[in-house]
KELOGU-529175 format. One record per residue (C-alpha): residue in three letters; x, y, z; residue number from 1. Coordinates in steps of 0.001 Angstrom, whole numbers. Example, Ala and Ser with C-alpha at 12.3 -4.5 7.8 and 13.67 -1.06 7.14 Angstrom:
<nodes>
NODE ALA 12300 -4500 7800 1
NODE SER 13670 -1060 7140 2
</nodes>
This chain:
<nodes>
NODE MET 17421 173087 -198277 1
NODE SER 16140 169378 -196553 2
NODE GLY 19267 168065 -198430 3
NODE ILE 22235 169998 -196615 4
NODE THR 23798 168885 -193550 5
NODE ASN 25628 170159 -191278 6
NODE GLU 28327 167586 -190832 7
NODE PRO 31521 168914 -189642 8
NODE ALA 34612 168987 -192070 9
NODE GLN 36796 166188 -191988 10
NODE VAL 40614 167098 -190479 11
NODE PRO 43078 165490 -192575 12
NODE THR 45594 163451 -190752 13
NODE LEU 49463 164535 -190840 14
NODE GLU 50266 161357 -192580 15
NODE ASN 47402 162759 -195422 16
NODE VAL 48866 166172 -195333 17
NODE LEU 52472 164635 -195854 18
NODE HIS 51322 162397 -198253 19
NODE ARG 49145 164923 -200485 20
NODE ALA 52092 168217 -200070 21
NODE ASN 55206 166810 -198165 22
NODE LEU 57533 169015 -200078 23
NODE ARG 55887 172441 -198755 24
NODE VAL 55493 170753 -194956 25
NODE VAL 58906 169350 -195074 26
NODE LEU 60639 172582 -196505 27
NODE THR 58536 174903 -193800 28
NODE ALA 59263 172355 -190679 29
NODE VAL 62994 172612 -191647 30
NODE LEU 63036 176473 -192638 31
NODE LEU 61192 177027 -189230 32
NODE ALA 63561 174444 -186985 33
NODE GLY 66434 176350 -188912 34
NODE VAL 65380 179522 -187766 35
NODE SER 64578 178991 -184616 36
NODE LEU 67898 177670 -184088 37
NODE PHE 70091 179831 -186200 38
NODE ALA 67902 182717 -183927 39
NODE LEU 68632 181088 -180331 40
NODE SER 72545 180467 -181621 41
NODE THR 72905 183671 -182997 42
NODE ILE 71579 185516 -179614 43
NODE ALA 73338 183387 -177197 44
NODE LEU 76793 183357 -179426 45
NODE ARG 76330 187401 -179296 46
NODE PHE 75530 187559 -175160 47
NODE TYR 78813 185190 -174564 48
NODE MET 80678 187045 -177224 49
NODE LEU 79669 190411 -175192 50
NODE ASP 80465 188841 -172419 51
NODE ASN 83913 187943 -173651 52
NODE LEU 84274 191522 -174934 53
NODE ALA 83402 193060 -171462 54
NODE LEU 85884 190445 -169606 55
NODE SER 88515 191547 -172012 56
NODE ALA 87988 195041 -171234 57
NODE ARG 88659 194476 -167744 58
NODE SER 91734 192082 -168527 59
NODE VAL 93155 194981 -170364 60
NODE ALA 91919 198209 -167607 61
NODE TYR 94260 195952 -165356 62
NODE ALA 97009 195326 -167568 63
NODE VAL 97396 198832 -168413 64
NODE GLU 96538 200235 -164925 65
NODE ALA 100610 200796 -164356 66
NODE ALA 101412 202392 -167353 67
NODE VAL 97997 204570 -167389 68
NODE VAL 99441 205764 -163376 69
NODE PHE 102833 206530 -165048 70
NODE GLY 101674 207978 -168098 71
NODE ASP 103694 205767 -170418 72
NODE ARG 102151 205516 -173785 73
NODE GLU 104858 203081 -175086 74
NODE ALA 103915 200451 -172215 75
NODE ALA 99975 201127 -172668 76
NODE ALA 99949 200240 -176151 77
NODE GLU 102483 197184 -175567 78
NODE ALA 100232 195820 -173311 79
NODE LEU 97065 196706 -175531 80
NODE GLU 98307 194989 -178033 81
NODE GLN 99452 191780 -176212 82
NODE MET 96028 191306 -174818 83
NODE VAL 93448 192090 -177748 84
NODE ALA 95963 191175 -180858 85
NODE ASN 94449 187178 -181028 86
NODE ARG 90646 188355 -179771 87
NODE PRO 88172 189648 -181885 88
NODE VAL 88327 193228 -181513 89
NODE SER 88305 195459 -183835 90
NODE VAL 89384 198922 -182302 91
NODE ALA 90596 199290 -178570 92
NODE HIS 91530 202605 -176745 93
NODE VAL 92896 203245 -173420 94
NODE PHE 92119 206704 -172144 95
NODE ASP 93674 208705 -169346 96
NODE ARG 91136 210269 -166651 97
NODE ASP 91037 214031 -169183 98
NODE GLY 90032 211552 -172037 99
NODE ASN 93135 211824 -173600 100
NODE GLU 94269 208938 -175895 101
NODE LEU 97065 206833 -174136 102
NODE ALA 96981 204048 -176399 103
NODE ARG 95460 202421 -179459 104
NODE TRP 94810 199644 -181559 105
NODE GLN 93561 198374 -184825 106
NODE ALA 93248 194961 -186338 107
NODE LYS 94230 194484 -189808 108
NODE GLU 90569 193715 -192262 109
NODE SER 90207 190768 -193609 110
NODE GLU 90248 190128 -197066 111
NODE GLY 87373 189616 -198696 112
NODE TRP 85214 189873 -195111 113
NODE ALA 85778 193241 -194080 114
NODE SER 82201 194574 -195558 115
NODE LEU 79979 191484 -193738 116
NODE GLU 81995 191785 -190084 117
NODE LYS 81425 195679 -190497 118
NODE LEU 77889 194617 -190959 119
NODE VAL 77323 192526 -188401 120
NODE ALA 79120 194338 -186014 121
NODE GLY 77081 197385 -186558 122
NODE ILE 74211 195536 -186276 123
NODE PHE 75176 193299 -183286 124
NODE PHE 77865 194819 -181397 125
NODE ALA 76686 198716 -182147 126
NODE ARG 78289 200096 -178278 127
NODE PRO 81624 199210 -177512 128
NODE ALA 82717 197556 -174314 129
NODE ILE 83939 200521 -171928 130
NODE GLU 85525 199410 -168195 131
NODE ALA 87039 202013 -166109 132
NODE ILE 90748 201986 -165254 133
NODE HIS 90750 202300 -160906 134
NODE HIS 94036 202953 -158738 135
NODE ASP 93895 202360 -155180 136
NODE GLY 90294 202950 -155630 137
NODE HIS 90180 206187 -157739 138
NODE GLU 89392 206122 -161685 139
NODE ILE 92727 206845 -163521 140
NODE GLY 91112 206207 -167184 141
NODE VAL 88842 204034 -169196 142
NODE VAL 89153 201161 -171902 143
NODE GLU 87044 200764 -174785 144
NODE LEU 86763 197252 -177068 145
NODE GLN 84612 197468 -180022 146
NODE SER 84045 193721 -180906 147
NODE SER 85160 193079 -184751 148
NODE GLY 81914 190754 -185405 149
NODE ARG 84205 188253 -187089 150
NODE ASP 83292 185182 -185330 151
NODE LEU 80088 186041 -185569 152
NODE ALA 79984 186827 -189253 153
NODE ALA 81985 183315 -189740 154
NODE PHE 78876 181766 -187904 155
NODE VAL 76204 183654 -190129 156
NODE VAL 77727 182620 -193160 157
NODE VAL 78576 178987 -192148 158
NODE ALA 74658 178660 -190559 159
NODE LEU 73078 180050 -194216 160
NODE VAL 75570 177756 -196166 161
NODE CYS 74293 174551 -194095 162
NODE GLY 70588 175570 -193793 163
NODE LEU 70412 176343 -197695 164
NODE ILE 72463 172451 -197939 165
NODE THR 69408 171225 -195161 166
NODE LEU 66862 172777 -197203 167
NODE ILE 68132 171176 -200680 168
NODE LEU 68441 167809 -199741 169
NODE CYS 65093 167893 -197321 170
NODE GLY 63566 168554 -200606 171
NODE VAL 64822 166072 -202742 172
NODE VAL 63861 163563 -199883 173
NODE ALA 60214 165106 -199593 174
NODE LEU 60141 164236 -203624 175
NODE ARG 59956 160742 -202994 176
NODE LEU 57988 160001 -199746 177
NODE SER 54724 158286 -200281 178
NODE ARG 52097 157394 -197858 179
NODE ARG 53686 154198 -196950 180
NODE THR 56729 156533 -195313 181
NODE SER 54948 159243 -193800 182
NODE MET 54762 157812 -190637 183
NODE LYS 58051 156804 -190869 184
NODE ILE 58724 160976 -190771 185
NODE VAL 56569 161448 -188357 186
NODE GLN 58116 160013 -185167 187
NODE PRO 61102 160788 -185995 188
NODE LEU 60362 164574 -186135 189
NODE ARG 58529 164406 -183248 190
NODE HIS 61362 163288 -180962 191
NODE LEU 63859 166064 -182811 192
NODE ALA 61095 168659 -181827 193
NODE ALA 61176 167347 -178425 194
NODE VAL 65003 167262 -177789 195
NODE THR 65255 170608 -179461 196
NODE ALA 62514 172331 -176895 197
NODE ALA 64524 170387 -173921 198
NODE ALA 68011 171932 -175064 199
NODE ARG 66682 175278 -175793 200
NODE ARG 63961 175470 -173144 201
NODE GLU 65281 173689 -170117 202
NODE ARG 68975 173562 -171208 203
NODE ARG 69463 170038 -171573 204
NODE PHE 71986 169060 -173548 205
NODE GLY 72770 165768 -172494 206
NODE VAL 69657 164595 -174562 207
NODE ARG 70185 162746 -177348 208
NODE VAL 67951 161918 -180884 209
NODE GLN 67494 158533 -181190 210
NODE PRO 68330 156508 -184256 211
NODE ALA 65945 156815 -187519 212
NODE ALA 64755 153895 -189655 213
NODE ILE 65380 156332 -193172 214
NODE ALA 68772 157293 -193625 215
NODE GLU 68583 161191 -194185 216
NODE LEU 66555 161620 -190564 217
NODE ARG 69036 159417 -189239 218
NODE SER 71974 161458 -190595 219
NODE LEU 70011 164610 -188980 220
NODE GLY 69333 163171 -185741 221
NODE ASP 73478 162574 -185784 222
NODE ASP 74037 165585 -186817 223
NODE PHE 72039 167327 -184278 224
NODE ASN 73468 165223 -181441 225
NODE GLU 76963 166178 -182352 226
NODE LEU 75499 170056 -182482 227
NODE LEU 74329 169002 -178785 228
NODE ALA 77245 167780 -177978 229
NODE GLU 79525 170775 -179219 230
NODE LEU 76631 172906 -177438 231
NODE ALA 77012 170860 -174245 232
NODE SER 81191 171027 -174425 233
NODE TRP 80716 175406 -175270 234
NODE HIS 78936 175701 -172265 235
NODE GLU 81151 173817 -169849 236
NODE GLN 83919 175654 -171245 237
NODE MET 82163 178641 -170834 238
NODE ARG 81859 178086 -167496 239
NODE ASN 84985 176754 -166590 240
NODE HIS 86360 180021 -168583 241
NODE ASN 84555 182213 -166674 242
NODE ALA 85263 180633 -163253 243
NODE THR 89160 180625 -164262 244
NODE LEU 88647 184440 -164810 245
NODE ALA 86577 185020 -161470 246
NODE HIS 89755 183396 -159362 247
NODE GLN 92554 185420 -161236 248
NODE ALA 90426 188421 -160545 249
NODE ASN 90267 187645 -156756 250
NODE HIS 93483 186303 -156051 251
NODE ASP 96940 187018 -155991 252
NODE PRO 99062 184981 -159003 253
NODE LEU 102199 183856 -156812 254
NODE THR 100853 182873 -153648 255
NODE GLY 97887 182170 -154676 256
NODE LEU 96029 184320 -151653 257
NODE ALA 93294 186582 -151977 258
NODE ASN 93916 189884 -153470 259
NODE ARG 93370 193560 -151866 260
NODE ALA 90016 193885 -153878 261
NODE TYR 88731 190477 -152558 262
NODE LEU 89752 191309 -149571 263
NODE GLU 87929 194775 -149246 264
NODE ALA 84531 193282 -150179 265
NODE HIS 85137 190234 -148305 266
NODE LEU 85809 192140 -145488 267
NODE GLY 82703 194896 -146052 268
NODE LEU 80258 191691 -146115 269
NODE VAL 82100 189779 -142675 270
NODE LEU 81944 193190 -140908 271
NODE GLU 78101 193840 -141809 272
NODE THR 77622 190189 -140587 273
NODE MET 79746 191116 -137485 274
NODE ARG 77400 194115 -136740 275
NODE ASN 74344 192516 -137180 276
NODE ASN 75052 189428 -134754 277
NODE GLY 77202 191513 -132202 278
NODE GLU 80242 190045 -132845 279
NODE HIS 84142 190797 -132537 280
NODE ALA 86843 190442 -135483 281
NODE ALA 90031 191091 -136148 282
NODE LEU 92342 192621 -138831 283
NODE PHE 95807 191630 -138585 284
NODE PHE 97891 193919 -141343 285
NODE ILE 101450 192195 -142024 286
NODE ASP 104549 193300 -143557 287
NODE ALA 107649 191627 -143961 288
NODE ASP 110852 193061 -142611 289
NODE ARG 113361 194657 -145070 290
NODE PHE 112147 192900 -147919 291
NODE LYS 113267 195599 -150131 292
NODE LEU 116712 194870 -149088 293
NODE ILE 116208 190624 -149912 294
NODE ASN 114804 191476 -153223 295
NODE ASP 117698 194220 -154119 296
NODE GLU 120640 192222 -152717 297
NODE LEU 119426 188334 -153624 298
NODE GLY 116875 189012 -156277 299
NODE HIS 113402 188896 -157528 300
NODE GLU 113065 184753 -157395 301
NODE VAL 114343 184769 -153358 302
NODE GLY 111915 187543 -152976 303
NODE ASP 109100 185574 -155004 304
NODE SER 110140 182439 -152544 305
NODE VAL 110115 184711 -149434 306
NODE LEU 106499 185381 -150254 307
NODE CYS 105205 182022 -150776 308
NODE ALA 106852 181263 -147586 309
NODE ILE 104957 183408 -145752 310
NODE ALA 101470 182750 -147351 311
NODE LYS 102073 178943 -146383 312
NODE ARG 103148 179835 -142922 313
NODE LEU 100549 182472 -142450 314
NODE ARG 97745 179943 -143919 315
NODE ALA 98753 177199 -141603 316
NODE LYS 98410 179502 -138291 317
NODE VAL 94770 180504 -139079 318
NODE ARG 91518 178784 -138891 319
NODE GLU 89948 177338 -142009 320
NODE SER 87018 179756 -141754 321
NODE ASP 89536 182844 -141627 322
NODE PHE 90510 184670 -144609 323
NODE VAL 94490 185480 -145654 324
NODE ALA 95439 187762 -148187 325
NODE ARG 98203 189469 -149684 326
NODE LEU 97596 193143 -150359 327
NODE GLY 100897 193704 -152683 328
NODE GLY 104626 193746 -152704 329
NODE ASP 105462 192205 -149276 330
NODE GLU 102434 193645 -147524 331
NODE PHE 99891 190563 -146145 332
NODE ALA 96287 191045 -143739 333
NODE VAL 94844 188478 -141947 334
NODE LEU 90844 188163 -141122 335
NODE LEU 89918 186556 -138064 336
NODE SER 86322 186091 -137527 337
NODE PRO 84046 185721 -135565 338
NODE LEU 86287 186539 -132747 339
NODE GLY 85137 185173 -129457 340
NODE ASP 88232 186091 -127231 341
NODE LEU 90182 189050 -128073 342
NODE SER 93340 187669 -126664 343
NODE GLN 92994 184948 -129289 344
NODE ALA 94314 187578 -131435 345
NODE GLY 97400 188348 -129265 346
NODE ARG 97572 184429 -129328 347
NODE ILE 97624 183845 -133097 348
NODE ALA 99601 186656 -133959 349
NODE GLY 102361 185403 -131149 350
NODE SER 102267 181942 -133126 351
NODE MET 103185 183513 -136762 352
NODE LEU 106310 185464 -135483 353
NODE GLU 107418 181885 -133741 354
NODE SER 106775 180287 -137224 355
NODE MET 109039 182449 -138634 356
NODE ALA 112153 181772 -136519 357
NODE GLU 112539 178785 -138866 358
NODE PRO 114374 180190 -142173 359
NODE VAL 112889 180107 -145499 360
NODE GLU 114635 177600 -147539 361
NODE LEU 115311 179292 -150534 362
NODE PRO 115757 177487 -154307 363
NODE SER 119354 177690 -154508 364
NODE GLY 119599 175440 -151297 365
NODE ALA 120163 178120 -148795 366
NODE ALA 118290 179585 -145828 367
NODE LEU 117244 182825 -144990 368
NODE ASN 116465 184464 -141775 369
NODE VAL 113131 186827 -141764 370
NODE SER 110988 188452 -139755 371
NODE LEU 107190 190280 -139816 372
NODE SER 105800 193298 -138512 373
NODE ILE 102164 192936 -137418 374
NODE GLY 99498 195508 -136573 375
NODE ILE 96066 194340 -135235 376
NODE ALA 92533 196402 -134788 377
NODE PHE 89373 195137 -133357 378
NODE PHE 86328 195331 -134986 379
NODE PRO 84244 197034 -133643 380
NODE ASP 86573 198293 -130953 381
NODE HIS 89053 200493 -133312 382
NODE ALA 86710 200942 -135907 383
NODE THR 83150 200149 -138059 384
NODE ASP 83901 199755 -141362 385
NODE ALA 86465 198052 -143690 386
NODE ALA 88585 201467 -144591 387
NODE GLY 88710 202387 -141052 388
NODE LEU 89786 198828 -140061 389
NODE LEU 92424 198459 -142424 390
NODE LYS 94241 201918 -141534 391
NODE LYS 94049 201262 -138029 392
NODE ALA 95865 197837 -138805 393
NODE ASP 98224 199641 -140813 394
NODE GLU 98764 202305 -138126 395
NODE ALA 99733 199559 -135376 396
NODE MET 102135 197630 -137663 397
NODE TYR 104208 200878 -138421 398
NODE GLU 103541 200882 -133880 399
NODE SER 105598 197516 -134541 400
NODE LYS 108158 198805 -136949 401
NODE ARG 109444 201667 -134953 402
NODE ALA 109514 199261 -131611 403
NODE GLY 111915 197066 -133243 404
NODE ARG 110399 195095 -135733 405
NODE GLY 109488 191224 -135536 406
NODE VAL 106353 192048 -132976 407
NODE TYR 103107 192856 -133233 408
NODE SER 101245 195835 -132104 409
NODE VAL 97576 196386 -131216 410
NODE ALA 95989 199918 -131965 411
NODE PRO 95458 202121 -129597 412
NODE SER 91910 202470 -128658 413
</nodes>
């Protein structure tokens, strides 16, 4: 027993481990990195596709709204096909409020890929994207989209092939490594791990792997840098795409003004702020006089020019903080907030009416006289909620119509 010592076992250095078991270490490290990146990319792509599928469902719901309102199956099917034909959707349905199917679209099966796409879709996209169809604040139907799994299946195949190729290359390299090159491997791998962590945890896609002294690791670093560049580009495109969709969902495509849905949401928030601060606000409900006659006799192109001119002149007569929206057709709304002096609303309304004294120049070079009828409702004098304020302003606008058009009226207290 006297000859036995309790010296701790010597821990081998990474250099010695790489020297003795280079192939095992390299294959394990690359496999783990590949699985991590594959899992991260798959999860990220899945969430992106789910978001895209949900946005597609909203777009379809907006596109088929009119068809559902009128129960037009042919129009609903045509709109549905236009919206989903070029998107990764396998099956799409449009149902009315009673659950009756108005339209259905199904993608053609890809030759040789159908089984894999169904498998991937079943695993990652078991639930379809469902979006309600609304009209005038009421639910009138439902859109249901099922992802095809096409893009994710292609990604899985490419990732597996690339992973297999990477493992084979790393195996060949590992077999030829020696003690004198092991440290040249350690440093680049540490840097690669750091860049991977920065990209995965902090979304720092601008970090790049430094060139390594070994050709294979240099190639791996270059490919990884290209991947980071693609991820950065994809991330930026996704942000821009989401911003574009959000703008399209909240704004009128003809005039660029906020649409009715955006106005109602904004109006609720503003009124809550005004209520908390004890302040006033004014809502204008504006209608272009005899606009239907302009559209019917002169055409929609002239009508569009008139609407754009009205929008421009209304925007020019309010403050930067005020809100101008097109409610639909020839109806507009203006929200003045905060409003220190109630008489200010009348002055602004009069200024708007005066701005229409100048004829609207048409694309043909001709000019057209257009007048407005304006109804004004004050918060909290006439109503304390968004729906009530809109109703009062609308009623006041019709008083202006009855008074002969081209004037403004204030809702009665």
